[in-house]
C-alpha positions in Angstrom: 0.0 0.0 0.0 1.2 3.5 -0.9 0.0 6.6 1.0 0.9 10.2 0.2 0.3 12.8 2.9 0.5 16.1 1.2 -0.4 19.8 2.0 1.5 19.5 5.4 1.9 23.0 6.8 4.7 22.0 9.1 6.6 18.7 9.1 8.9 18.2 12.1 11.5 15.6 11.1 13.8 15.5 14.1 16.6 15.2 11.5 19.1 17.5 9.9 16.4 18.6 7.6 14.7 20.3 10.5 11.2 21.6 9.9 9.8 21.5 6.4 7.0 23.8 5.3 4.3 23.0 2.7 5.6 19.4 2.7 4.6 15.9 1.7 5.5 12.4 2.9 5.2 9.2 0.9 4.6 5.9 2.7 5.2 2.6 1.0 4.3 -0.4 3.2 5.5 0.2 6.7 8.3 2.6 5.8 8.8 6.2 4.7 9.8 6.2 1.0 10.1 9.9 0.3 9.6 13.3 1.8 10.1 16.9 0.6 8.2 19.8 -0.9 4.5 19.1 -1.7 5.1 20.6 -5.2 7.7 17.8 -5.8 5.6 15.0 -4.4 5.5 11.7 -6.5 2.4 10.8 -8.4 1.0 7.3 -8.8 -1.6 5.1 -10.2 -4.8 4.1 -8.5 -2.9 2.3 -5.7 -1.8 5.7 -4.3 -4.0 6.9 -1.4 -3.7 10.7 -1.1 -4.3 12.4 2.3 -4.6 16.2 2.3 -3.2 17.6 5.6 -4.8 20.9 4.6 -2.0 23.0 6.2 -1.9 21.1 9.5 1.3 19.8 11.2 2.7 16.3 11.0 5.1 15.0 13.7 6.7 11.6 14.4 4.7 9.2 16.5 5.3 9.6 20.2 7.7 7.0 21.7 6.6 6.3 25.3 9.6 4.5 26.8 8.2 4.0 30.3 4.9 2.5 31.3 3.4 0.0 33.8 0.1 -1.0 32.2 -0.3 -4.6 33.2 -2.2 -4.3 36.4 -5.5 -4.6 38.2 -7.2 -2.5 40.7 -7.4 1.2 41.4 -5.6 3.7 43.7 -7.8 6.7 43.4 -8.1 6.9 47.1 -4.3 7.1 47.4 -4.3 10.0 45.0 -7.1 11.8 46.9 -5.1 11.4 50.1 -2.0 12.9 48.5 -4.0 15.9 47.3 -5.1 16.3 50.9 -1.5 16.5 52.1 -0.2 12.9 52.1 3.2 12.0 50.7 4.2 9.5 48.0 6.2 6.4 49.0 7.1 3.3 47.1 5.0 1.1 49.4 1.8 1.9 47.6 2.8 -0.5 44.9 2.0 -3.5 47.1 -1.7 -2.8 47.0 -1.7 -3.1 43.2 0.3 -6.3 43.6 -2.5 -7.9 45.6 -5.1 -6.9 43.0 -3.0 -8.0 40.1 -2.2 -11.4 41.6 -5.9 -12.0 42.1 -7.0 -10.9 38.6 -8.0 -13.3 35.8 -5.7 -13.3 32.8 -8.4 -12.3 30.4 -9.1 -9.2 32.6 -5.5 -8.2 32.6 -5.3 -8.6 28.8 -8.5 -6.6 28.3 -7.2 -3.7 30.4 -3.8 -3.8 28.8 -5.2 -3.6 25.3 -7.5 -0.8 26.4 -4.5 1.2 27.5 -2.7 0.6 24.2 -5.8 1.8 22.3 -5.9 4.8 24.6 -2.3 5.6 23.9 -2.6 5.2 20.2 -5.5 7.5 20.0 -3.3 10.2 21.6 -0.5 9.7 19.1 1.8 7.1 20.8 3.0 4.6 18.3 5.6 2.8 20.3 5.3 2.0 24.0 7.5 0.1 26.4 5.6 -2.1 29.0 7.0 -3.2 32.3 6.0 -6.0 34.6 6.3 -5.4 38.3 2.9 -5.8 39.8 3.2 -9.6 40.3 6.3 -10.0 42.4 6.0 -13.8 42.3 7.1 -16.1 39.5 3.7 -16.9 38.1 2.3 -13.4 38.0 5.5 -11.8 36.7 5.7 -14.4 33.9 2.1 -13.8 33.0 2.7 -10.0 33.0 5.6 -10.1 30.5 3.9 -12.7 28.4 0.8 -10.4 28.1 3.0 -7.4 27.4 4.7 -9.2 24.6 1.4 -9.5 22.9 1.2 -5.7 22.4 4.8 -4.5 22.1 8.4 -5.6 21.3 9.6 -3.4 24.1 8.9 -5.6 27.2 10.7 -4.9 30.5 11.1 -7.4 33.3 10.7 -5.4 36.5 10.4 -8.2 39.1 12.6 -5.9 41.3 9.9 -3.2 41.7 9.5 -3.5 45.4 10.0 -6.2 48.0 6.6 -8.0 48.4 5.1 -8.4 51.8 6.0 -12.1 52.2 9.7 -11.2 51.9 9.6 -8.1 54.0 12.1 -9.6 56.5 14.3 -11.1 53.8 14.8 -8.6 50.9 18.1 -10.3 49.8 16.1 -13.6 49.6 13.7 -11.9 47.3 16.5 -10.6 45.1 17.7 -14.3 44.9 14.2 -15.2 43.6 14.2 -12.3 41.1 17.6 -13.2 39.6 16.9 -17.0 39.7 13.5 -18.7 39.0 11.7 -15.4 38.2 14.3 -14.3 35.6 14.3 -17.8 34.1 10.6 -17.6 33.6 10.4 -14.0 32.3 13.6 -13.6 30.2 12.1 -15.3 27.1 9.4 -12.6 26.8 11.5 -9.6 27.7 14.1 -7.3 26.0 14.9 -5.2 29.1 15.8 -5.7 32.8 14.8 -2.9 35.3 15.0 -2.3 39.0 13.6 0.4 41.3 16.8 1.6 43.0 15.3 3.7 45.8 14.7 4.0 49.6 11.8 1.6 50.3 12.7 -0.5 47.3 16.2 -1.8 46.5 19.7 -0.7 47.5 22.4 0.1 45.0 24.1 -3.2 45.8 20.8 -5.2 45.3 20.1 -3.2 42.1 23.5 -4.1 40.7 22.9 -7.8 41.3 19.6 -7.6 39.5 20.9 -5.7 36.5 24.0 -7.8 36.1 21.9 -11.0 36.3 19.7 -9.7 33.5 22.7 -8.6 31.4 24.1 -12.1 31.8 20.8 -13.5 30.3 21.0 -11.2 27.3 18.6 -8.5 28.6 19.5 -4.8 28.3 19.6 -2.7 31.5 17.5 0.3 32.5 16.7 1.7 35.9 14.4 3.7 38.1 16.6 6.0 40.2 16.8 9.3 42.0 13.0 9.7 42.3 12.7 10.0 46.0 16.2 11.1 46.9 19.8 11.2 45.8 22.2 8.2 45.8 24.7 6.2 43.8 22.2 4.4 41.6 22.5 6.8 38.6 26.3 6.4 38.4 26.1 2.6 38.9 23.6 2.3 36.1 25.7 4.5 33.8 28.8 2.3 34.6 26.8 -0.8 33.6 25.8 0.8 30.3 22.1 1.3 31.1 20.1 2.6 28.1 18.0 4.9 30.4 17.9 6.2 33.9 14.2 7.1 34.6 12.9 9.8 37.0 16.0 11.7 38.0 14.2 14.1 40.3 17.1 14.4 42.6 20.4 14.5 40.7 23.8 15.5 42.0 26.3 17.3 39.8 28.3 14.0 39.6 25.2 12.3 38.3 24.6 14.9 35.6 28.3 14.7 34.5 28.2 10.9 34.3 25.0 11.1 32.2 26.4 13.8 29.9 29.6 11.7 29.2 27.6 8.6 28.4 25.0 7.4 25.9 22.6 6.7 28.8 19.3 8.7 28.4 17.7 10.5 31.3 13.9 9.8 31.0 11.8 12.5 32.7 8.3 11.6 33.8 6.4 14.8 34.4 3.1 13.0 35.1 4.7 11.7 38.3 5.6 15.1 39.7 2.2 16.4 38.7 0.5 13.6 40.6 2.7 13.4 43.6 3.5 17.1 44.1 7.2 16.4 44.1 9.5 19.0 42.7 9.9 19.0 38.9 13.3 18.1 37.6 15.2 20.9 35.9 15.3 19.8 32.2 17.0 23.0 31.2 20.0 22.2 33.5 20.2 18.7 32.0 20.0 19.7 28.4 22.5 22.6 28.8 24.9 20.1 30.4 24.7 17.8 27.4 22.4 15.1 28.8 20.1 13.3 26.3 16.6 13.7 27.7 13.5 11.7 26.9 9.9 12.2 28.1 7.5 9.4 29.0 4.2 9.1 30.7 5.0 6.4 33.4 1.4 5.3 33.1 0.6 3.5 36.3 -2.2 3.4 38.9 -0.3 5.0 41.7 2.0 7.9 40.8 1.1 8.9 37.2 -2.2 7.6 35.9 -2.0 9.5 32.6 -1.3 8.0 29.2 -1.2 11.4 27.4 2.1 12.3 25.8 0.7 15.7 24.8 -0.1 16.4 28.4 3.5 15.4 29.5 4.9 17.7 26.7 2.8 20.6 28.0 3.9 20.1 31.6 7.6 19.7 30.6 7.4 23.0 28.8 5.6 24.8 31.6 7.4 23.3 34.6 10.7 21.9 33.5 12.2 24.6 31.3 12.0 22.9 28.0 11.1 24.6 24.7 8.2 23.2 22.7 10.7 21.8 20.1 12.9 20.2 22.8 9.9 18.6 24.5 8.6 17.2 21.2 12.1 15.8 20.4 12.3 14.2 23.9 8.9 12.6 23.4 9.8 11.1 20.0 13.5 10.9 19.2 14.5 10.9 22.9 12.2 8.0 23.6 13.7 6.1 20.7 17.2 6.7 22.1 16.0 5.4 25.5 14.9 2.2 23.8 18.1 2.1 21.6 15.9 2.3 18.5 17.1 3.9 15.3 14.0 3.2 13.2 11.4 5.3 15.0 11.2 8.9 16.5 12.1 10.6 13.3 10.6 11.3 9.8 13.2 10.3 7.2 13.5 7.9 4.3 13.7 4.3 5.5 12.2 5.0 9.0 9.1 3.3 10.1 6.0 5.2 9.0 4.9 6.1 12.5 3.3 9.6 12.1 0.8 11.9 13.8 -1.3 14.5 12.1 -2.2 17.4 14.4 -5.4 19.4 14.3 -3.1 22.5 14.5 -0.7 24.3 12.3 2.3 23.7 14.5 3.8 21.4 17.1 3.9 24.4 19.4 0.1 23.9 19.9 0.8 20.7 21.9 2.0 22.9 24.8 0.2 26.1 23.7 -3.3 24.4 24.0 -2.9 21.9 26.9 -5.7 19.5 27.4 -7.2 20.0 24.0 -7.5 16.9 21.8 -5.2 17.8 18.9 -4.5 14.3 17.4 -6.3 14.3 14.1 -4.7 11.1 12.6 -2.2 8.4 13.5 -0.2 6.1 11.2 1.5 3.0 12.8 3.8 1.1 10.5 2.1 2.9 7.6 -1.4 1.9 8.6 -4.0 4.4 10.0 -5.0 3.7 13.6 
């Protein structure tokens, strides 16, 4: 199938070509075959489907590199309590674990696919999905297996928190994670992750988890510096982690280590919005040379949003990013966090993951927060 999107008022490519005006893009199969001035657009026979963008903007599909969408239950009461003055702590995860363990597989699958549909409707064409709400071998295996039905970017996060039954033996739980649990989950996963934080896992325990995953062929990423500072960021960089996620509390040494590496710092503005923690200073990070991504961290506790446009708007308003930087972070930045070179940009040979905005410019994503601006989505060349 061949599709020509023409009459594009503003095409953001995230490449050296920059922003093209009065542009067109030709899709052949699941790839971009050509892009350039609309006046130079290829013509074709009856097999060519022509879409007139009518002066609206086209951007790469959003790449959401951090989500937790295999779960059951609800934590609205926890959110309400925080809004009344309560504080966020990692322990709230355990309530979702209880519900997820008890849920039927068909219910988890239905909810998971519902979140994927919700994300696609908001312009997200690639999403990473973590386990982490099972914390036993059977439920973690079920979680990564279900995630693999909807994405190639599956992360084994058995080391999310220590479950209640191991409260007095956290090192014993780490043994379970890097032994039988990893054996069961590795066949379905591409990534290994750990929540390196007070109330979750120490730096030493986190290193054990990541090194075990690496030994099984999984690629490392990490939750770190969300609730306080520590050595987790530099440990992850030393291990070659693709991404450090959260980074709310970063020391100068952390920023320097990130800037000198190819590890991406993934910011999750929905978390700070939902927990009332301080927003990270993206301006400081970008100016220091750190590669920054934006993701939603969709989860029932600390960030129950699946809207990348919302996260872009918050990042611009609260984190010091420009609209262009925020869009790059939500597309090319997310691709970098997933070590992908076929998404996040609009160029010949890239996957045809595109979003048509009901607006003349990408700036409207932050200029008109909360307004549904997604007018069309192509995933692998097919309209969603």
